[in-house]
N, CA, C and O of each residue as an XYZ file, in Angstrom:
648
protein
N     -24.782     33.931    -69.203
C     -23.452     34.402    -69.513
C     -22.649     34.606    -68.230
O     -21.447     34.341    -68.205
N     -23.280     35.058    -67.202
C     -22.616     35.255    -65.931
C     -22.120     33.932    -65.347
O     -21.014     33.893    -64.809
N     -22.889     32.853    -65.430
C     -22.505     31.538    -64.921
C     -21.294     30.996    -65.669
O     -20.419     30.378    -65.062
N     -21.233     31.214    -66.950
C     -20.102     30.710    -67.717
C     -18.796     31.379    -67.318
O     -17.730     30.803    -67.534
N     -18.842     32.576    -66.743
C     -17.634     33.252    -66.281
C     -17.255     32.796    -64.870
O     -16.072     32.606    -64.585
N     -18.224     32.622    -63.996
C     -17.979     32.268    -62.602
C     -17.514     30.821    -62.457
O     -16.582     30.560    -61.696
N     -18.123     29.888    -63.152
C     -17.791     28.481    -63.008
C     -16.330     28.170    -63.339
O     -15.682     27.492    -62.541
N     -15.775     28.620    -64.460
C     -14.348     28.355    -64.708
C     -13.450     28.991    -63.648
O     -12.405     28.432    -63.318
N     -13.831     30.129    -63.119
C     -13.040     30.786    -62.081
C     -13.028     29.949    -60.811
O     -11.978     29.797    -60.185
N     -14.167     29.405    -60.422
C     -14.253     28.560    -59.222
C     -13.439     27.285    -59.428
O     -12.686     26.885    -58.540
N     -13.582     26.649    -60.577
C     -12.829     25.419    -60.849
C     -11.331     25.696    -60.819
O     -10.577     24.906    -60.251
N     -10.890     26.777    -61.403
C      -9.463     27.130    -61.391
C      -8.968     27.357    -59.973
O      -7.874     26.918    -59.620
N      -9.761     28.037    -59.157
C      -9.366     28.309    -57.775
C      -9.247     27.014    -56.972
O      -8.295     26.850    -56.209
N     -10.195     26.098    -57.134
C     -10.160     24.818    -56.426
C      -8.945     24.000    -56.859
O      -8.261     23.426    -56.012
N      -8.669     23.938    -58.138
C      -7.510     23.198    -58.626
C      -6.205     23.784    -58.120
O      -5.306     23.044    -57.722
N      -6.094     25.084    -58.131
C      -4.897     25.756    -57.629
C      -4.701     25.466    -56.154
O      -3.588     25.160    -55.728
N      -5.765     25.557    -55.365
C      -5.688     25.302    -53.921
C      -5.299     23.853    -53.649
O      -4.436     23.601    -52.809
N      -5.920     22.887    -54.346
C      -5.648     21.475    -54.072
C      -4.235     21.089    -54.476
O      -3.646     20.210    -53.847
N      -3.680     21.704    -55.488
C      -2.318     21.376    -55.935
C      -1.259     22.005    -55.040
O      -0.169     21.452    -54.891
N      -1.563     23.146    -54.448
C      -0.537     23.855    -53.679
C      -0.593     23.588    -52.191
O       0.365     23.896    -51.482
N      -1.692     23.020    -51.689
C      -1.834     22.909    -50.238
C      -1.296     21.618    -49.662
O      -1.197     21.502    -48.441
N      -0.946     20.647    -50.477
C      -0.537     19.360    -49.941
C       0.625     18.794    -50.743
O       0.559     18.694    -51.968
N       1.712     18.418    -50.022
C       2.833     17.766    -50.681
C       2.511     16.284    -50.829
O       1.718     15.751    -50.053
N       3.095     15.623    -51.787
C       2.935     14.168    -51.849
C       3.473     13.544    -50.568
O       4.408     14.069    -49.964
N       2.877     12.410    -50.148
C       3.228     11.785    -48.881
C       4.706     11.441    -48.789
O       5.297     11.605    -47.721
N       5.328     10.971    -49.868
C       6.748     10.622    -49.844
C       7.596     11.854    -49.556
O       8.574     11.772    -48.813
N       7.233     12.995    -50.137
C       7.977     14.228    -49.861
C       7.787     14.655    -48.417
O       8.731     15.145    -47.797
N       6.575     14.480    -47.855
C       6.341     14.836    -46.465
C       7.230     14.005    -45.557
O       7.825     14.536    -44.620
N       7.329     12.703    -45.823
C       8.164     11.840    -45.000
C       9.625     12.240    -45.105
O      10.337     12.255    -44.100
N      10.085     12.568    -46.317
C      11.478     12.955    -46.519
C      11.788     14.266    -45.814
O      12.805     14.368    -45.127
N      10.930     15.271    -45.970
C      11.209     16.552    -45.327
C      11.094     16.449    -43.819
O      11.814     17.138    -43.097
N      10.202     15.600    -43.331
C      10.071     15.435    -41.885
C      11.315     14.782    -41.311
O      11.762     15.172    -40.233
N      11.897     13.788    -42.003
C      13.058     13.103    -41.467
C      14.297     13.993    -41.467
O      15.232     13.735    -40.708
N      14.327     15.024    -42.292
C      15.476     15.922    -42.314
C      15.618     16.664    -40.984
O      16.713     17.110    -40.642
N      14.532     16.799    -40.237
C      14.568     17.476    -38.938
C      14.870     16.512    -37.797
O      15.002     16.937    -36.649
N      14.983     15.206    -38.102
C      15.211     14.224    -37.044
C      13.922     13.733    -36.420
O      13.963     13.016    -35.420
N      12.775     14.099    -36.980
C      11.492     13.612    -36.503
C      10.815     12.832    -37.619
O      10.859     13.227    -38.784
N      10.191     11.726    -37.252
C       9.465     10.921    -38.219
C       7.973     11.199    -38.008
O       7.426     10.916    -36.942
N       7.331     11.749    -39.024
C       5.928     12.129    -38.896
C       5.019     11.433    -39.892
O       3.826     11.735    -39.946
N       5.548     10.511    -40.680
C       4.750      9.783    -41.669
C       5.349      8.388    -41.842
O       6.480      8.132    -41.428
N       4.588      7.504    -42.449
C       5.083      6.155    -42.726
C       6.327      6.231    -43.603
O       6.427      7.081    -44.487
N       7.268      5.336    -43.348
C       8.480      5.274    -44.163
C       8.138      4.778    -45.569
O       7.114      4.121    -45.756
N       8.982      5.085    -46.560
C       8.727      4.594    -47.917
C       8.922      3.090    -48.049
O       8.334      2.464    -48.932
N       9.754      2.496    -47.167
C       9.959      1.047    -47.160
C      10.539      0.641    -45.808
O      11.003      1.483    -45.040
N      10.505     -0.670    -45.528
C      10.956     -1.181    -44.229
C      12.014     -2.259    -44.445
O      11.721     -3.337    -44.963
N      13.236     -1.956    -44.045
C      14.358     -2.865    -44.200
C      15.279     -2.653    -43.011
O      15.486     -1.518    -42.580
N      15.837     -3.742    -42.474
C      16.722     -3.643    -41.315
C      17.734     -4.778    -41.352
O      17.484     -5.833    -41.934
N      18.878     -4.545    -40.723
C      19.865     -5.601    -40.533
C      20.220     -5.568    -39.055
O      20.824     -4.608    -38.576
N      19.840     -6.632    -38.327
C      20.104     -6.710    -36.890
C      20.955     -7.948    -36.639
O      20.559     -9.063    -36.980
N      22.125     -7.748    -36.042
C      23.055     -8.835    -35.737
C      23.339     -8.846    -34.239
O      23.250     -7.814    -33.574
N      23.684    -10.029    -33.713
C      24.047    -10.152    -32.303
C      25.016    -11.308    -32.118
O      25.002    -12.281    -32.872
N      25.855    -11.182    -31.103
C      26.743    -12.288    -30.736
C      25.957    -13.363    -29.980
O      26.413    -14.502    -29.873
N      24.791    -13.012    -29.461
C      23.927    -13.955    -28.746
C      23.168    -14.777    -29.782
O      22.547    -14.217    -30.686
N      23.214    -16.094    -29.657
C      22.550    -16.974    -30.627
C      21.329    -17.686    -30.050
O      20.490    -18.177    -30.805
N      21.219    -17.750    -28.713
C      20.062    -18.346    -28.045
C      20.038    -17.837    -26.601
O      21.023    -17.293    -26.102
N      18.893    -18.025    -25.947
C      18.741    -17.574    -24.562
C      18.163    -18.692    -23.713
O      17.398    -19.524    -24.198
N      18.541    -18.702    -22.424
C      18.022    -19.636    -21.433
C      17.607    -18.771    -20.248
O      18.458    -18.233    -19.540
N      16.294    -18.637    -20.032
C      15.777    -17.689    -19.040
C      14.806    -18.351    -18.070
O      14.289    -19.436    -18.332
N      14.568    -17.679    -16.942
C      13.514    -18.068    -16.003
C      12.246    -17.295    -16.361
O      12.327    -16.233    -16.978
N      11.099    -17.805    -15.990
C       9.839    -17.103    -16.276
C       9.897    -15.689    -15.698
O      10.296    -15.500    -14.549
N       9.507    -14.718    -16.482
C       9.469    -13.321    -16.050
C      10.823    -12.635    -15.950
O      10.882    -11.459    -15.592
N      11.904    -13.326    -16.251
C      13.246    -12.737    -16.148
C      13.460    -11.683    -17.239
O      13.052    -11.859    -18.387
N      14.107    -10.591    -16.851
C      14.465     -9.537    -17.794
C      15.879     -9.779    -18.287
O      16.771    -10.111    -17.506
N      16.079     -9.612    -19.578
C      17.404     -9.785    -20.163
C      17.675     -8.650    -21.140
O      16.759     -7.968    -21.599
N      18.948     -8.466    -21.445
C      19.349     -7.509    -22.472
C      20.188     -8.241    -23.503
O      21.134     -8.956    -23.170
N      19.822     -8.048    -24.757
C      20.538     -8.686    -25.858
C      21.310     -7.603    -26.608
O      20.707     -6.676    -27.149
N      22.660     -7.713    -26.645
C      23.428     -6.725    -27.402
C      23.208     -6.937    -28.900
O      23.326     -8.056    -29.400
N      22.887     -5.851    -29.609
C      22.669     -5.944    -31.051
C      23.388     -4.816    -31.771
O      23.634     -3.746    -31.213
N      23.715     -5.088    -33.018
C      24.186     -4.054    -33.931
C      23.093     -3.884    -34.969
O      22.722     -4.828    -35.667
N      22.596     -2.688    -35.057
C      21.484     -2.352    -35.949
C      22.006     -1.499    -37.087
O      22.648     -0.473    -36.860
N      21.727     -1.930    -38.332
C      22.151     -1.168    -39.507
C      20.915     -0.695    -40.273
O      19.992     -1.470    -40.523
N      20.912      0.576    -40.637
C      19.834      1.150    -41.438
C      20.076      0.766    -42.894
O      20.933      1.345    -43.562
N      19.320     -0.206    -43.379
C      19.448     -0.650    -44.767
C      18.338     -0.065    -45.643
O      18.182     -0.456    -46.800
N      17.576      0.864    -45.089
C      16.499      1.505    -45.840
C      16.948      2.817    -46.459
O      18.098      3.224    -46.292
N      16.042      3.483    -47.177
C      16.374      4.728    -47.864
C      16.140      6.003    -47.047
O      16.485      7.094    -47.500
N      15.558      5.876    -45.849
C      15.194      7.061    -45.067
C      15.920      7.091    -43.725
O      16.343      6.058    -43.206
N      16.053      8.273    -43.187
C      16.614      8.474    -41.853
C      15.688      7.848    -40.823
O      14.467      7.952    -40.943
N      16.263      7.189    -39.796
C      15.472      6.640    -38.690
C      15.702      7.524    -37.478
O      16.833      7.927    -37.207
N      14.643      7.827    -36.752
C      14.759      8.620    -35.538
C      13.688      8.192    -34.549
O      12.613      7.739    -34.942
N      13.984      8.338    -33.273
C      13.037      7.998    -32.213
C      12.287      9.227    -31.735
O      11.972      9.342    -30.550
N      11.999     10.150    -32.649
C      11.260     11.369    -32.314
C      10.213     11.624    -33.382
O      10.334     11.149    -34.511
N       9.187     12.374    -33.020
C       8.132     12.727    -33.960
C       6.841     11.996    -33.663
O       6.705     11.354    -32.621
N       5.893     12.096    -34.582
C       4.575     11.475    -34.406
C       4.607      9.970    -34.684
O       3.737      9.244    -34.202
N       5.580      9.491    -35.444
C       5.716      8.064    -35.785
C       7.166      7.634    -35.579
O       7.833      7.239    -36.535
N       7.668      7.706    -34.325
C       9.075      7.395    -34.063
C       9.404      5.927    -34.317
O       8.522      5.068    -34.336
N      10.674      5.669    -34.507
C      11.172      4.315    -34.734
C      11.937      3.882    -33.486
O      12.837      4.580    -33.019
N      11.560      2.711    -32.953
C      12.214      2.167    -31.769
C      12.550      0.706    -32.013
O      12.001      0.072    -32.914
N      13.458      0.179    -31.203
C      13.812     -1.239    -31.252
C      12.995     -1.949    -30.183
O      12.874     -1.459    -29.060
N      12.436     -3.097    -30.528
C      11.638     -3.849    -29.564
C      11.662     -5.323    -29.939
O      12.475     -5.751    -30.758
N      10.765     -6.097    -29.333
C      10.736     -7.540    -29.614
C       9.325     -8.082    -29.436
O       8.477     -7.480    -28.777
N       9.107     -9.230    -30.044
C       7.849     -9.968    -29.906
C       8.193    -11.424    -29.625
O       9.162    -11.964    -30.160
N       7.381    -12.053    -28.774
C       7.555    -13.465    -28.430
C       6.651    -14.334    -29.294
O       5.515    -13.968    -29.596
N       7.183    -15.501    -29.688
C       6.425    -16.461    -30.490
C       6.509    -17.833    -29.851
O       7.576    -18.265    -29.414
N       5.359    -18.521    -29.801
C       5.281    -19.917    -29.389
C       5.003    -20.678    -30.674
O       3.873    -20.682    -31.163
N       6.026    -21.323    -31.225
C       6.001    -21.867    -32.587
C       5.720    -20.719    -33.546
O       6.499    -19.766    -33.595
N       4.636    -20.778    -34.306
C       4.318    -19.703    -35.253
C       3.333    -18.685    -34.675
O       3.028    -17.687    -35.328
N       2.837    -18.921    -33.475
C       1.817    -18.056    -32.869
C       2.472    -16.902    -32.103
O       3.245    -17.116    -31.169
N       2.144    -15.674    -32.519
C       2.679    -14.503    -31.838
C       1.921    -14.303    -30.529
O       0.690    -14.276    -30.517
N       2.657    -14.163    -29.429
C       2.044    -13.930    -28.131
C       1.685    -12.449    -27.978
O       2.200    -11.597    -28.703
N       0.818    -12.162    -27.050
C       0.360    -10.781    -26.831
C       1.402     -9.920    -26.121
O       1.158     -8.742    -25.858
N       2.543    -10.492    -25.814
C       3.592     -9.775    -25.082
C       4.442     -8.961    -26.046
O       5.030     -9.512    -26.976
N       4.508     -7.653    -25.829
C       5.408     -6.795    -26.612
C       6.595     -6.440    -25.730
O       6.446     -6.215    -24.529
N       7.767     -6.392    -26.333
C       8.970     -6.041    -25.590
C       9.039     -4.558    -25.269
O       8.317     -3.740    -25.840
N       9.922     -4.239    -24.346
C      10.155     -2.839    -24.016
C      10.771     -2.129    -25.212
O      11.470     -2.749    -26.014
N      10.516     -0.848    -25.333
C      11.056     -0.063    -26.442
C      12.434      0.474    -26.069
O      12.664      0.921    -24.945
N      13.342      0.418    -27.041
C      14.670      1.002    -26.899
C      14.773      2.121    -27.926
O      14.609      1.892    -29.124
N      15.044      3.323    -27.452
C      15.171      4.473    -28.341
C      16.522      4.458    -29.042
O      17.516      3.988    -28.488
N      16.547      4.971    -30.254
C      17.820      5.181    -30.933
C      18.513      6.357    -30.261
O      17.852      7.345    -29.943
N      19.833      6.286    -30.033
C      20.517      7.382    -29.333
C      20.580      8.676    -30.143
O      20.729      9.758    -29.575
N      20.468      8.569    -31.472
C      20.505      9.724    -32.378
C      19.884      9.278    -33.696
O      19.783      8.077    -33.948
N      19.464     10.216    -34.543
C      18.958      9.825    -35.862
C      20.000      8.980    -36.605
O      21.193      9.282    -36.585
N      19.521      7.919    -37.259
C      20.420      6.983    -37.936
C      20.208      7.065    -39.447
O      19.181      6.617    -39.957
N      21.185      7.642    -40.168
C      21.067      7.766    -41.630
C      21.187      6.417    -42.335
O      21.725      5.468    -41.764
N      20.695      6.324    -43.564
C      20.845      5.101    -44.351
C      22.311      4.685    -44.442
O      23.196      5.516    -44.643
N      22.551      3.378    -44.291
C      23.906      2.841    -44.395
C      24.695      2.873    -43.100
O      25.767      2.272    -43.026
N      24.202      3.553    -42.079
C      24.916      3.666    -40.805
C      24.438      2.602    -39.812
O      23.344      2.054    -39.946
N      25.288      2.323    -38.807
C      24.983      1.314    -37.785
C      25.106      1.907    -36.395
O      25.763      2.927    -36.187
N      24.454      1.239    -35.445
C      24.534      1.640    -34.040
C      24.438      0.378    -33.181
O      23.741     -0.573    -33.537
N      25.142      0.379    -32.047
C      25.065     -0.727    -31.091
C      24.041     -0.368    -30.020
O      24.054      0.736    -29.475
N      23.144     -1.327    -29.726
C      22.090     -1.114    -28.738
C      21.931     -2.346    -27.861
O      22.458     -3.415    -28.171
N      21.202     -2.188    -26.770
C      20.806     -3.291    -25.909
C      19.299     -3.451    -26.034
O      18.548     -2.552    -25.654
N      18.847     -4.582    -26.560
C      17.412     -4.850    -26.675
C      16.950     -5.523    -25.383
O      17.430     -6.603    -25.038
N      16.024     -4.888    -24.672
C      15.506     -5.445    -23.414
C      14.289     -6.312    -23.705
O      13.429     -5.955    -24.512
N      14.233     -7.452    -23.035
C      13.090     -8.353    -23.181
C      12.798     -9.007    -21.842
O      13.708     -9.276    -21.057
N      11.526     -9.260    -21.588
C      11.083     -9.949    -20.376
C      10.496    -11.286    -20.816
O       9.600    -11.334    -21.658
N      11.014    -12.380    -20.233
C      10.577    -13.726    -20.598
C       9.086    -13.906    -20.312
O       8.541    -13.279    -19.403
N       8.437    -14.764    -21.090
C       7.011    -15.057    -20.849
C       6.790    -15.619    -19.438
O       7.725    -16.112    -18.808
N       5.556    -15.540    -18.954
C       5.253    -16.004    -17.590
C       5.144    -17.521    -17.453
O       5.001    -18.026    -16.340
N       5.208    -18.259    -18.569
C       5.133    -19.715    -18.495
C       6.376    -20.339    -19.128
O       7.005    -19.757    -20.011
N       6.711    -21.539    -18.651
C       7.881    -22.249    -19.168
C       7.587    -22.821    -20.549
O       6.436    -23.068    -20.907
N       8.654    -23.024    -21.314
C       8.500    -23.621    -22.634
C       9.608    -23.197    -23.569
O      10.576    -22.549    -23.171
N       9.443    -23.579    -24.826
C      10.399    -23.217    -25.880
C       9.744    -22.155    -26.760
O       8.650    -22.357    -27.288
N      10.427    -21.027    -26.908
C       9.879    -19.877    -27.616
C      10.898    -19.346    -28.616
O      12.047    -19.787    -28.659
N      10.442    -18.385    -29.422
C      11.318    -17.603    -30.279
C      11.105    -16.143    -29.939
O       9.973    -15.689    -29.775
N      12.204    -15.411    -29.832
C      12.155    -13.971    -29.603
C      12.576    -13.300    -30.904
O      13.688    -13.512    -31.387
N      11.680    -12.487    -31.470
C      12.004    -11.734    -32.683
C      12.283    -10.299    -32.285
O      11.421     -9.608    -31.743
N      13.514     -9.858    -32.566
C      13.916     -8.483    -32.278
C      13.860     -7.718    -33.592
O      14.468     -8.115    -34.586
N      13.124     -6.618    -33.577
C      12.888     -5.855    -34.800
C      12.605     -4.398    -34.446
O      12.349     -4.054    -33.292
N      12.660     -3.568    -35.458
C      12.242     -2.178    -35.279
C      10.731     -2.094    -35.405
O      10.089     -2.930    -36.040
N      10.181     -1.059    -34.781
C       8.765     -0.774    -34.909
C       8.615      0.721    -35.174
O       9.219      1.542    -34.484
N       7.818      1.064    -36.163
C       7.474      2.469    -36.356
C       6.147      2.649    -35.636
O       5.102      2.182    -36.090
N       6.215      3.334    -34.506
C       5.059      3.457    -33.617
C       3.849      4.010    -34.362
O       3.932      5.012    -35.073
N       2.723      3.327    -34.177
C       1.486      3.755    -34.804
C       1.383      3.392    -36.285
O       0.386      3.709    -36.933
N       2.422      2.719    -36.827
C       2.409      2.374    -38.251
C       2.547      0.862    -38.432
O       1.585      0.208    -38.834
N       3.728      0.290    -38.142
C       3.946     -1.152    -38.335
C       5.248     -1.603    -37.689
O       6.160     -0.813    -37.445
N       5.299     -2.897    -37.424
C       6.561     -3.544    -37.088
C       7.291     -3.774    -38.405
O       6.663     -4.128    -39.404
N       8.606     -3.578    -38.422
C       9.373     -3.781    -39.650
C       9.219     -5.216    -40.155
O       9.061     -5.427    -41.357
N       9.265     -6.224    -39.241
C       9.182     -7.613    -39.696
C       7.812     -7.934    -40.290
O       7.704     -8.833    -41.124
N       6.776     -7.227    -39.883
C       5.452     -7.443    -40.471
C       5.344     -6.795    -41.850
O       4.438     -7.109    -42.622
N       6.273     -5.888    -42.154
C       6.301     -5.222    -43.462
C       7.363     -5.833    -44.378
O       7.704     -5.249    -45.406
N       7.890     -7.016    -44.008
C       8.807     -7.733    -44.877
C      10.274     -7.726    -44.475
O      11.078     -8.416    -45.102
N      10.649     -6.968    -43.448
C      12.048     -6.940    -43.012
C      12.402     -8.224    -42.260
O      11.525     -8.906    -41.729
N      13.681     -8.540    -42.222
C      14.165     -9.749    -41.555
C      14.579     -9.395    -40.119
O      15.570     -8.688    -39.934
N      13.846     -9.870    -39.096
C      14.234     -9.592    -37.706
C      15.354    -10.515    -37.262
O      15.687    -11.480    -37.951
N      15.934    -10.213    -36.107
C      16.839    -11.136    -35.447
C      15.951    -12.128    -34.689
O      15.117    -11.719    -33.882
N      16.127    -13.433    -34.945
C      15.301    -14.452    -34.305
C      16.184    -15.306    -33.411
O      17.160    -15.902    -33.868
N      15.827    -15.359    -32.117
C      16.586    -16.153    -31.147
C      15.706    -17.233    -30.540
O      14.600    -16.943    -30.084
N      16.185    -18.486    -30.528
C      15.451    -19.522    -29.794
C      15.677    -19.300    -28.288
O      16.778    -18.975    -27.844
N      14.591    -19.489    -27.524
C      14.664    -19.220    -26.084
C      14.006    -20.377    -25.327
O      12.898    -20.805    -25.649
N      14.720    -20.868    -24.313
C      14.151    -21.850    -23.397
C      13.817    -21.108    -22.113
O      14.674    -20.443    -21.532
N      12.583    -21.221    -21.675
C      12.144    -20.567    -20.436
C      11.815    -21.654    -19.426
O      11.028    -22.558    -19.704
N      12.445    -21.552    -18.217
C      12.247    -22.536    -17.138
C      11.349    -21.959    -16.063
O      11.062    -22.630    -15.072
């Protein structure tokens, strides 16, 4: 008789604790972004990156800056602060093969709400060998994913390196 009283009490306590101690992940991401810090994976990855630059002609190892207009087309605030900040960067491709070179990170100047845009300079360093490449400029959520790897459309520029 004693066990029948204790067991329901323990089960009730465990259920109460598990329901109250953890918010759903989507709520955690939303409440974290309200402070201007990103501490969890975004609910989705979408971006609109435009530039007046349509192609590049560079020397091996040359550093360049590409002016871009970045629009937040996703449902969450973007910020370059927190445990999983969002930054602008680039990746080099030789045909379809992604090279091991990652571009420098560009921080957002302030948290960017959905529907808003900001002008930035994306810095990139040309590969160490000559050839024809593609530079993909995209956002990256540090420690989580590149936006273009999660289905977003990056800015793609053909690049000739001499």
